[in-house]
C-alpha positions in Angstrom: 239.2 83.2 108.0 237.6 80.7 110.4 236.6 83.4 112.9 235.1 85.5 110.0 233.1 82.5 108.7 231.7 81.7 112.2 230.8 85.3 112.8 229.0 85.6 109.5 227.0 82.3 110.2 226.0 83.5 113.7 224.9 86.9 112.2 222.7 85.1 109.6 221.2 82.9 112.3 220.3 85.9 114.4 218.7 87.7 111.5 216.6 84.6 110.4 215.6 83.9 114.0 214.3 87.5 114.3 212.3 87.1 111.0 210.7 84.0 112.4 209.5 85.9 115.5 207.0 87.7 113.4 205.5 84.5 111.8 202.1 83.4 113.2 203.3 79.8 113.2 207.0 78.8 113.0 205.9 75.6 111.3 206.9 72.0 111.8 210.3 70.5 112.6 211.7 67.9 110.2 213.8 64.8 110.7 215.5 63.7 107.5 217.3 60.5 106.6 219.0 59.6 103.3 222.3 59.2 101.5 225.3 61.4 100.9 227.1 60.9 97.6 230.4 62.8 98.0 232.7 63.8 95.1 236.0 65.4 96.0 237.4 68.4 94.1 240.8 68.6 95.7 244.2 70.1 95.4 247.3 69.6 97.4 250.9 70.8 97.4 253.7 68.2 96.7 254.7 66.3 99.9 257.8 67.9 101.4 260.2 66.8 104.1 263.5 65.0 104.7 264.4 62.2 102.2 261.3 63.0 100.1 261.6 62.8 96.3 260.1 65.7 94.3 256.7 65.3 92.6 254.9 63.3 95.3 251.2 64.3 95.7 247.9 62.8 96.9 244.3 62.3 95.7 241.1 61.6 97.7 238.7 58.8 96.6 235.0 59.6 96.4 232.7 58.1 99.1 229.0 57.5 100.0 227.6 57.6 103.5 224.3 57.9 105.4 222.8 61.4 105.8 220.7 62.7 108.7 219.4 66.2 109.5 217.3 68.1 111.9 215.5 71.1 110.2 213.7 73.8 112.1 211.2 76.2 110.3 212.0 79.8 111.3 209.3 81.5 109.2 207.3 80.9 106.0 210.4 81.0 103.8 213.3 80.4 106.1 214.6 77.2 107.7 217.7 76.2 109.6 219.3 72.8 108.9 221.8 70.9 111.0 223.1 68.2 108.7 225.6 65.4 109.5 226.4 61.9 108.4 227.9 58.6 109.4 231.7 59.2 109.3 232.8 57.7 106.0 236.1 56.0 105.4 238.1 58.3 103.0 241.1 56.8 101.2 244.1 58.9 100.1 245.9 57.7 97.0 249.5 58.5 96.0 249.9 60.6 92.9 253.3 60.9 91.1 256.0 58.4 90.1 254.8 54.9 89.5 257.6 53.6 91.8 259.8 54.9 94.6 262.8 52.7 94.2 261.2 49.2 94.3 258.0 50.4 96.2 254.8 51.1 94.2 253.4 54.7 94.7 251.1 56.1 92.1 247.5 54.9 92.7 248.3 53.1 95.9 246.1 53.9 99.0 248.7 55.3 101.4 246.4 56.5 104.2 242.8 56.4 105.4 240.7 58.6 107.7 237.1 59.0 108.8 235.7 62.5 109.2 232.9 64.0 111.3 231.5 67.0 109.4 228.3 68.6 110.6 227.0 71.6 108.7 224.7 74.4 109.9 222.8 75.8 107.0 220.3 78.6 106.8 218.0 78.2 103.8 215.4 80.2 101.8 212.5 78.1 100.6 210.6 79.4 97.5 206.9 79.1 97.0 204.1 78.8 99.5 203.7 76.3 102.3 200.8 74.6 100.4 202.9 74.0 97.3 203.9 70.4 96.7 207.2 71.3 95.0 209.4 73.9 96.7 213.0 74.8 95.6 215.5 76.1 98.2 218.9 77.6 98.5 221.1 78.2 101.5 224.5 78.9 103.0 226.2 78.3 106.3 229.3 76.9 108.0 230.9 73.4 108.0 233.1 71.9 110.7 235.2 68.9 109.7 237.1 66.8 112.2 239.3 63.8 111.1 239.3 60.7 113.2 240.7 57.2 112.9 243.7 58.4 110.9 245.9 55.6 109.7 248.8 54.9 107.3 248.3 51.8 105.3 250.8 49.0 104.7 251.6 50.7 101.3 252.0 54.1 103.0 254.4 52.6 105.6 256.4 51.0 102.8 256.6 54.3 100.9 257.6 56.2 104.1 260.2 53.7 105.2 258.5 52.4 108.3 255.4 52.6 110.6 253.9 56.1 110.2 251.3 58.1 112.1 249.1 60.6 110.4 247.9 64.1 111.6 245.0 66.0 110.1 243.8 69.1 112.0 240.2 70.0 112.0 238.7 72.6 109.6 236.0 75.3 109.7 234.8 76.7 106.4 231.8 78.0 104.4 229.1 75.7 103.0 226.3 76.2 100.5 223.3 74.2 99.2 220.5 74.2 96.6 217.7 71.7 96.2 214.1 70.7 95.9 211.5 69.4 98.3 208.4 67.4 97.3 205.4 67.0 99.6 203.9 63.5 99.6 201.4 64.4 102.3 201.2 66.6 105.4 203.8 64.5 107.2 206.1 63.0 104.6 208.4 64.7 102.1 211.2 63.7 99.8 214.3 65.9 99.1 217.1 66.2 96.6 219.9 68.7 97.0 223.5 69.5 96.0 225.9 71.0 98.5 229.5 72.1 98.5 231.8 73.0 101.4 235.4 74.3 101.7 237.8 72.2 103.8 241.4 73.0 104.5 243.8 70.8 106.4 247.5 69.9 106.7 248.6 66.3 106.4 251.6 65.5 108.5 253.2 62.0 108.3 255.5 61.1 111.2 257.9 58.2 110.5 260.2 57.7 113.5 260.5 61.5 113.9 260.9 62.2 110.2 258.0 64.6 109.3 256.6 65.0 105.9 253.8 67.4 105.1 251.4 68.7 102.5 248.6 71.3 102.6 245.3 69.9 101.3 242.3 72.0 100.1 239.2 70.2 99.0 235.6 71.0 98.2 233.3 68.0 99.0 230.6 68.2 96.3 227.7 66.3 97.8 224.4 65.0 96.2 221.9 64.3 98.9 218.7 62.1 98.4 216.5 61.9 101.5 213.1 61.5 103.0 211.7 63.7 105.8 209.1 63.4 108.5 207.4 66.6 109.8 206.2 66.9 113.4 
């Protein structure tokens, strides 16, 4: 699936680059800065492994973080966007029984991680270059790498001791839709809504006892930003 997604993205990139070759002027580059407001739509299998009660699950808390992007105009209607953000601290809560013996579980933050998640998007921009308001839609590929993975004190208590966390990187599709508004020749403001598909496998290692769950989530992201053209 990851190879097919990357192949599709590269094919789209080649097609759009070819279309830009016929434009009289490829247009300006943009640098954009703003905020990501991330809402997680997630699902996970119950945690499994030795000495693990049935019905243990997890939930991801929503986050906000800084957004930055470089945007290259390929032709009158096509642009390529490389978007990324400051790695936000994402907290994983336990879902299931209120207590595991004498240890609280449901609603407790059992682990944390930061993620680096650049997205390469190819977008179609409606309207003419002289229009102040221009809607756009796009699709591409997202890469998510998890860093600074940690089990919390509550997570260690649930697991029965100091625990290390593993979360492999993910490659998946991404899509976006939004609006741009021209303030003047150089400055624009943007609002967009994006979604990506992220798949990973959480593995918790407590003194050699491995507990795992598959996590699938769709970061639904509202982006508010300002851009400078050059």
